[in-house]
N, C-alpha and C positions, 0 to 999 in steps of 0.2 A: 693399102687400106689406111684411111686416115684414123686419127686418135678417136674422134667421136664415133666413127663406125665401129671401131674395136670395142669401145665401152658399151655401145648399144648391143652389139652381137654377144658380148659377154653376159649382159643382163638377161637377154632372151635365152641364152643357152643354159641358164640355170645357176650361174655363179652367183655368189652372194651380192646383195645390193649394198650400196654404201651405207654405213651406220646411220646416217641422218634419215634415210628413208625408213629404216626399221623404227627409229625413234618416232618419226611422224606417224607411222602406222600404229605403234603402241599407244601413242597419245590419243589418236582418233578412237581406237578401241576402248580405251579407258573412259573417254568422254561418253561414248555410246553406251557402255555398260552402266556408268553412273546414271545416265538419263533413264535407262530402263529400270534400274533399282528405285530411283526416286519416283518415277512414274507409277511403278507397281505399288509402292508404299502409299502414295497419295490416293490411288484408286481404291485400295483396301479401306482406307479411312473414310472416303466418301461413300463407298458402298455400305459400310457399317452404319453410318449416319442415316443414309436414305432408307435402309431396311428398318431401322428403328422408327423413323418418322412414318413410314408407310404402315408399319404395324400398329402404331398408335392411332393413325387415321382409320385404319381398318376396323379396329375394335369399336371406335366411336360410330363409324358408319354402320356397322352391323347393328349396334344398339338402336341407332336412330331409325333404321329401316325395320328392324324386327318388332319393336314395341308398337308402332301404329298398326302393323300388319296383324299382330296378335290381338290388339284391341278390337280390330274390325272382325277378324276371323272367329274369335272366341266370344265376342260380344261382352267384353269385360266392363264391369262397373268401375267407377272412379277409384274406389278403395282397392279393388282387385288389380287395376292397372298400376297403382302406386306400389302395391306389394310385389307384383311381377317385375316392375322396373327395378326395384331395390334388389331383388334376387338376381336378376340378369346382370346388373351393374356390378354386384358383389362378385359373381362368378367370373365376369370378364376381368375384374381386378385380380382375381386369383390366377387367371390365365397369364396376365402380365407378370405376376410374381414368378410363375413357373418359367416364363421366358427369361426373366432376370436371373433366376437361380440356376437354371439348367443350361440354357442356350448361350447366354452371354459369357459364362466361364469358358465354354468351348471356343468361342470366337476370340476371347482374350488370349487363350493358350495358343491359338493359331497365329495371332499377331506376335506373341512372344517368341515363337519358333522362327517366324520370318525375321524378326529383329535380330535374333542370335545368329541366324544363318548369314544374313547380310553383313553383320559385324565381323564374322569370321573371314569374309572375303576382303575386307578393307584393312588398310594400314592404320596406325595409331591416330594420325590427324584426321583421316577420312572418317574413322569410327566416331571420333568426338563430334565431328560435324554432322554425321548421320544421326547420332543420338540427340543432338541439339535440334536438328531439323524435325525429328519425330516428336520431341517434346513440344516444340512450337506448334505443330499440327494438332497434337492432342489438346493443348490449351485452347486453341482456336476452335476446334471441332467440338470438343466436349465441354466448353465453358458454360454453355446454357443447358447442357444435358443433365438429366437426373440420374446419371449412371452411379452405381455403387462402386466405391473404390475397391480395387483388387486387394488381396491380402498384403502384397508387397507395397502397394500404394499407401496403406495406412501407416506402415513403418516409416516410409519416406516423409509423410506429412508430419510425423511426430518429431522428426529431426530438426 
């Protein structure tokens, strides 16, 4: 049996692979996992942004459809229409406040947990890059947003 045949049969029979193969496999797994983590984080950020935009469009669309229908169905005078419009827009504004005060904190907490859990998996340099990557995405995604800063964000801005 030649040397190459012996090496091949040893690999197939379950003996250890040479260290370079394990290193290559470990590096491939690291790259794959890093891509999954970054992709997941990006997806969460994009989803959050799109949900917010859809919600804002939804309230405006509801108002734009509801008011003419009410005017027609109830035969509202111009004064009544103006009063009803004011009332509906005020309440839709309150619904937005409820979303901001109740739902967004839950979403922020979920993001914070994700950030901590990913950080726990990474080493020091990877964690620094992860946090920098997240901050860059937050700046880009939330730059034009009217989001209220979280409690921790206010302290960071004061520094």
